[in-house]
C-alpha positions as CSV (number, residue, x, y, z in Angstrom):
1,M,-20.1,-2.4,-40.4
2,P,-16.3,-3.0,-41.0
3,T,-15.4,-3.7,-44.7
4,P,-14.5,-7.1,-45.4
5,G,-10.8,-7.4,-46.1
6,A,-9.8,-4.0,-44.7
7,D,-7.1,-4.0,-42.1
8,V,-7.9,-0.4,-40.8
9,P,-11.3,0.4,-41.9
10,C,-12.0,4.3,-41.8
11,R,-14.7,5.2,-39.6
12,E,-16.4,7.3,-42.4
13,G,-17.4,3.9,-44.0
14,D,-15.7,4.8,-47.4
15,P,-14.0,1.4,-48.5
16,T,-11.9,3.3,-51.1
17,Y,-10.0,4.9,-48.1
18,D,-9.8,1.6,-46.0
19,V,-6.2,0.6,-45.3
20,R,-5.5,-2.8,-46.9
21,W,-1.7,-3.7,-46.1
22,P,0.0,-5.7,-48.9
23,W,1.2,-8.5,-46.6
24,N,-2.4,-9.3,-45.7
25,A,-3.5,-9.5,-49.4
26,A,-4.6,-12.5,-51.5
27,A,-1.2,-14.0,-51.6
28,P,0.2,-13.3,-48.0
29,T,3.0,-15.9,-48.2
30,R,4.6,-14.3,-51.2
31,P,7.4,-11.9,-50.1
32,A,7.3,-8.4,-51.3
33,P,9.9,-7.9,-54.0
34,P,13.3,-6.1,-53.0
35,G,13.5,-2.4,-53.6
36,L,12.8,1.0,-52.3
37,T,9.5,2.9,-53.0
38,C,9.4,6.6,-52.0
39,V,6.0,7.9,-50.7
40,F,5.2,11.7,-51.0
41,R,2.1,13.0,-49.2
42,V,1.9,16.4,-50.8
43,R,-0.4,19.6,-50.9
44,D,0.5,22.5,-53.2
45,E,4.0,21.6,-53.7
46,A,4.2,22.7,-57.5
47,R,6.9,25.1,-56.6
48,N,9.3,22.6,-55.3
49,L,8.7,19.4,-57.3
50,P,10.9,20.5,-60.1
51,W,13.9,20.2,-57.8
52,V,12.5,17.4,-55.4
53,L,11.1,14.8,-57.8
54,P,13.8,14.3,-60.3
55,P,16.7,13.1,-57.9
56,V,14.1,10.9,-56.1
57,L,13.2,9.2,-59.3
58,A,16.8,8.7,-60.0
59,A,17.4,7.2,-56.4
60,V,14.6,4.7,-55.9
61,D,12.8,2.1,-57.6
62,H,9.1,3.4,-57.5
63,V,7.6,6.7,-56.4
64,V,4.0,6.9,-54.9
65,L,2.8,10.5,-54.9
66,V,-0.4,11.1,-53.0
67,D,-1.9,14.6,-53.8
68,N,-4.0,16.0,-50.9
69,R,-6.3,18.6,-52.3
70,S,-3.7,20.7,-54.1
71,G,-4.8,23.9,-55.9
72,D,-1.8,24.8,-57.6
73,G,-1.3,22.0,-60.1
74,T,0.8,19.7,-58.0
75,A,-0.6,16.4,-59.4
76,E,-0.3,17.5,-63.2
77,L,3.1,18.6,-62.6
78,G,4.3,15.5,-60.8
79,R,3.2,13.4,-63.7
80,R,4.9,15.8,-66.1
81,V,8.2,15.6,-64.3
82,A,8.0,11.9,-64.2
83,A,7.4,11.7,-67.8
84,E,10.2,13.9,-68.6
85,A,12.4,11.8,-66.5
86,G,11.4,8.8,-68.4
87,A,9.9,7.2,-65.3
88,S,6.1,7.2,-65.9
89,D,6.2,3.4,-65.6
90,R,7.8,3.8,-62.0
91,Y,5.4,6.5,-60.8
92,T,2.0,6.0,-59.2
93,A,-0.1,9.2,-58.8
94,L,-3.0,8.9,-56.1
95,E,-5.6,11.4,-54.7
96,Y,-6.6,11.7,-51.2
97,P,-9.6,14.1,-51.2
98,F,-10.2,14.6,-47.5
99,E,-9.2,17.6,-45.4
100,V,-6.5,16.3,-43.1
101,S,-6.1,17.6,-39.5
102,R,-3.3,20.1,-38.8
103,A,-0.4,19.0,-36.7
104,G,-0.9,20.0,-32.9
105,H,-4.5,20.5,-31.3
106,D,-6.4,19.3,-34.4
107,H,-4.4,16.2,-34.8
108,L,-4.7,15.4,-31.2
109,F,-8.5,15.3,-31.2
110,T,-9.0,13.6,-34.4
111,P,-9.7,9.8,-34.2
112,P,-6.7,7.9,-35.7
113,D,-9.0,5.9,-38.0
114,S,-10.7,8.9,-39.5
115,V,-9.9,9.8,-43.0
116,H,-9.1,13.2,-41.5
117,S,-6.4,12.0,-39.3
118,L,-2.7,12.2,-40.2
119,T,-2.3,8.6,-38.9
120,H,-5.0,7.1,-41.2
121,F,-3.7,9.4,-44.2
122,Y,-0.1,8.1,-43.7
123,N,-1.1,4.5,-43.4
124,W,-3.4,4.6,-46.5
125,S,-0.6,6.3,-48.4
126,F,1.9,3.6,-47.5
127,S,-0.5,0.6,-48.1
128,H,0.2,1.3,-51.9
129,V,3.9,0.4,-51.5
130,R,4.8,-3.0,-53.2
131,T,8.4,-3.2,-52.4
132,S,10.0,-4.5,-49.3
133,Y,11.2,-1.1,-48.2
134,S,9.5,2.2,-48.2
135,M,10.9,5.9,-47.7
136,K,8.8,8.6,-46.4
137,W,9.8,11.7,-48.1
138,D,8.5,15.3,-48.0
139,G,7.6,17.6,-51.1
140,D,10.2,20.1,-50.0
141,M,13.3,17.9,-49.6
142,V,15.8,18.0,-52.2
143,L,18.6,15.3,-52.5
144,T,22.1,16.2,-53.6
145,P,23.7,14.1,-56.3
146,E,25.6,12.4,-53.6
147,G,22.3,11.7,-51.9
148,V,21.0,10.1,-55.0
149,S,24.1,7.6,-55.1
150,V,23.6,6.8,-51.4
151,L,20.0,6.0,-51.6
152,R,20.6,4.1,-55.0
153,D,23.1,1.9,-53.3
154,L,20.8,1.4,-50.0
155,S,17.9,0.3,-52.4
156,W,19.5,-2.9,-52.9
157,Q,21.5,-3.4,-49.8
158,L,18.5,-3.0,-47.3
159,P,16.1,-5.7,-48.0
160,G,16.3,-8.4,-45.6
161,S,18.3,-6.3,-43.1
162,G,15.5,-5.0,-40.9
163,A,17.3,-1.7,-40.5
164,V,15.8,1.8,-40.5
165,V,17.7,4.6,-42.1
166,L,17.9,8.2,-40.8
167,V,18.8,11.1,-43.2
168,P,20.2,14.4,-42.0
169,R,18.5,17.3,-43.6
170,H,19.4,21.1,-43.4
171,P,16.8,23.7,-43.8
172,L,17.4,26.1,-46.7
173,T,15.4,29.3,-46.5
174,V,15.2,30.8,-50.0
175,V,14.9,34.6,-50.1
176,D,15.0,34.9,-53.9
177,E,16.5,33.3,-57.1
178,T,20.0,34.3,-56.0
179,E,20.0,34.3,-52.1
180,A,19.4,31.6,-49.5
181,W,20.4,30.9,-45.8
182,I,21.2,27.3,-44.8
183,D,20.8,26.3,-41.2
184,L,23.8,24.1,-39.9
185,R,22.9,24.6,-36.1
186,S,22.0,20.8,-36.0
187,R,21.5,18.0,-38.3
188,F,17.8,17.3,-38.1
189,L,17.5,13.8,-37.8
190,E,14.3,11.6,-38.5
191,P,14.0,7.9,-39.5
192,W,12.8,8.0,-43.2
193,I,13.5,4.6,-44.7
194,Y,11.7,1.5,-43.1
195,P,11.0,-2.1,-44.0
196,M,7.4,-2.8,-44.9
197,G,5.5,-5.0,-42.3
198,P,3.1,-4.9,-39.5
199,E,5.7,-3.8,-37.1
200,F,6.3,-0.6,-39.1
201,T,3.0,1.1,-39.4
202,F,1.9,4.7,-38.2
203,V,0.3,5.4,-34.9
204,K,-1.1,8.5,-33.3
205,A,1.3,10.7,-31.2
206,F,0.5,14.1,-29.7
207,E,1.4,16.6,-32.5
208,W,1.5,14.3,-35.5
209,E,1.9,10.7,-36.7
210,V,4.9,8.4,-35.6
211,R,6.1,5.4,-37.5
212,E,6.6,2.5,-35.1
213,F,9.7,0.1,-35.5
214,P,11.2,-2.5,-33.1
215,A,13.7,-1.3,-30.7
216,T,16.0,-4.1,-32.0
217,S,16.0,-2.4,-35.5
218,E,19.5,-1.4,-36.5
219,R,19.7,2.3,-37.1
220,I,21.8,3.6,-40.1
221,V,22.6,7.3,-40.2
222,A,23.3,8.7,-43.6
223,P,26.0,11.3,-44.0
224,E,25.4,14.9,-43.5
225,G,24.9,17.1,-46.7
226,L,22.7,14.7,-48.7
227,C,19.5,16.7,-48.4
228,V,18.1,20.2,-47.9
229,E,14.6,21.1,-46.7
230,L,13.3,24.0,-48.7
231,K,11.7,27.0,-47.0
232,W,10.5,29.9,-48.8
233,L,10.6,33.2,-47.0
234,D,7.5,34.5,-48.8
235,T,5.3,31.6,-47.7
236,D,3.9,30.7,-44.2
237,E,5.8,27.7,-43.2
238,F,3.6,27.0,-40.1
239,A,0.1,27.0,-41.7
240,H,-0.1,23.3,-41.2
241,W,0.0,23.9,-37.4
242,A,-3.4,24.3,-35.8
243,E,-1.8,26.4,-32.9
244,V,1.5,28.1,-33.5
245,E,1.8,28.5,-29.6
246,A,2.3,24.7,-29.6
247,L,5.9,25.4,-31.0
248,E,6.9,26.6,-27.6
249,Q,6.8,22.9,-26.2
250,R,10.1,21.3,-25.8
251,R,9.4,18.2,-27.9
252,V,8.9,20.4,-31.0
253,R,12.4,22.2,-30.5
254,R,12.9,21.9,-34.3
255,K,10.0,24.0,-35.1
256,Q,11.0,26.6,-32.5
257,R,14.4,26.9,-34.4
258,E,12.6,27.3,-37.7
259,R,10.5,30.1,-36.3
260,E,13.5,31.8,-34.9
261,V,15.2,31.6,-38.3
262,V,12.4,32.8,-40.4
263,T,11.6,35.7,-38.1
264,A,15.3,36.9,-38.1
265,L,15.4,36.8,-41.9
266,R,12.3,38.7,-42.3
267,E,13.6,41.4,-39.9
268,G,17.0,41.5,-41.7
269,R,18.8,39.9,-38.7
270,G,20.1,36.6,-40.5
271,A,23.7,37.3,-39.7
272,E,23.0,37.6,-35.9
273,V,21.7,34.0,-35.8
274,A,24.4,31.5,-34.9
275,D,25.1,28.9,-37.4
276,L,22.8,30.3,-40.1
277,H,24.8,30.8,-43.3
278,R,24.2,33.1,-46.2
279,I,24.6,31.6,-49.6
280,V,24.6,33.8,-53.0
281,A,24.4,32.0,-56.2
282,P,26.6,33.0,-59.3
283,P,24.8,34.9,-62.1
284,G,22.5,32.8,-64.1
285,V,22.2,29.9,-61.5
286,H,19.3,29.5,-59.2
287,V,20.4,29.3,-55.8
288,V,18.7,26.0,-55.0
289,D,20.8,24.5,-57.9
290,H,24.0,26.2,-56.6
291,V,23.5,24.9,-53.1
292,V,22.8,21.3,-54.1
293,D,25.1,20.8,-57.0
294,T,28.1,23.1,-55.7
295,W,28.0,24.4,-52.3
296,L,26.9,21.4,-50.3
297,P,29.3,19.0,-52.2
298,Q,32.2,21.4,-51.5
299,A,31.5,22.4,-48.0
300,R,33.7,21.1,-45.3
301,R,32.8,18.0,-43.3
302,P,31.2,17.6,-40.9
303,L,28.8,20.3,-41.7
304,V,27.6,20.4,-38.0
305,G,30.6,20.5,-35.9
306,R,29.7,22.0,-32.5
307,P,30.7,20.2,-29.4
308,G,27.8,18.8,-27.4
309,R,25.5,19.5,-30.2
310,R,21.8,18.4,-29.7
311,D,20.0,17.1,-32.7
312,G,16.4,18.4,-33.4
């Protein structure tokens, strides 16, 4: 039997993990307060959070972090980082205890209303947003100081506009504390910031979930150089894919490029890959801090300048 009051009951029958959208709550006529809430869905991101979480806390009004079965202390670290930033009152920590299907084949054959579906997981996570705008953000994406300023300005300008915002991100593969390689072949674009409402929920696609939005929505593209996506050469960046062979399909061109880069770096061929740039940090500075605080702000613009480029 469907759970009373649930907008998307999970097929497993656990009312705690039914989706209840805030606009269908007890006072549906009351508009959501203006502001921007960032939603993280994370698993084993303790390595990244010290770089990822502080700038986001500085940029948005509220953060919701949903921990999915981490075994590295991600949830505890998130709370500590928020407390150290003086933002505990703007930070909500949640747990999602179910194994979620991996992108690709597993996701395709998982019903979208199952607690094991990426679609249900995302909708449940975003149902905890209480502001008029929400931001999907990954646990490996680091904002630059300029990125913090841009998002902070947007957080009060967007409400009521109906616009969605695309933030270019640049993969940064970290070799060790002093060396990293940034990929400037393309500015990987994806809509990250959306209004909250019934027209902006997640639906099932072939390899992963997709957030719907009206074709009439204005699209705002943020400047390049505001965000890097951390990749670590000593980890498996494709573990969340059920079948690595699926990366050969045209609709996952971005993942094909990531696979090309990591293979070349592990074989010592980074310099042979077009538009892949080696960065070495000065003594005593971690390369991630160097890239975010110094290298990107000083880099020429546009970062991606190839004629006829194709965005991933």
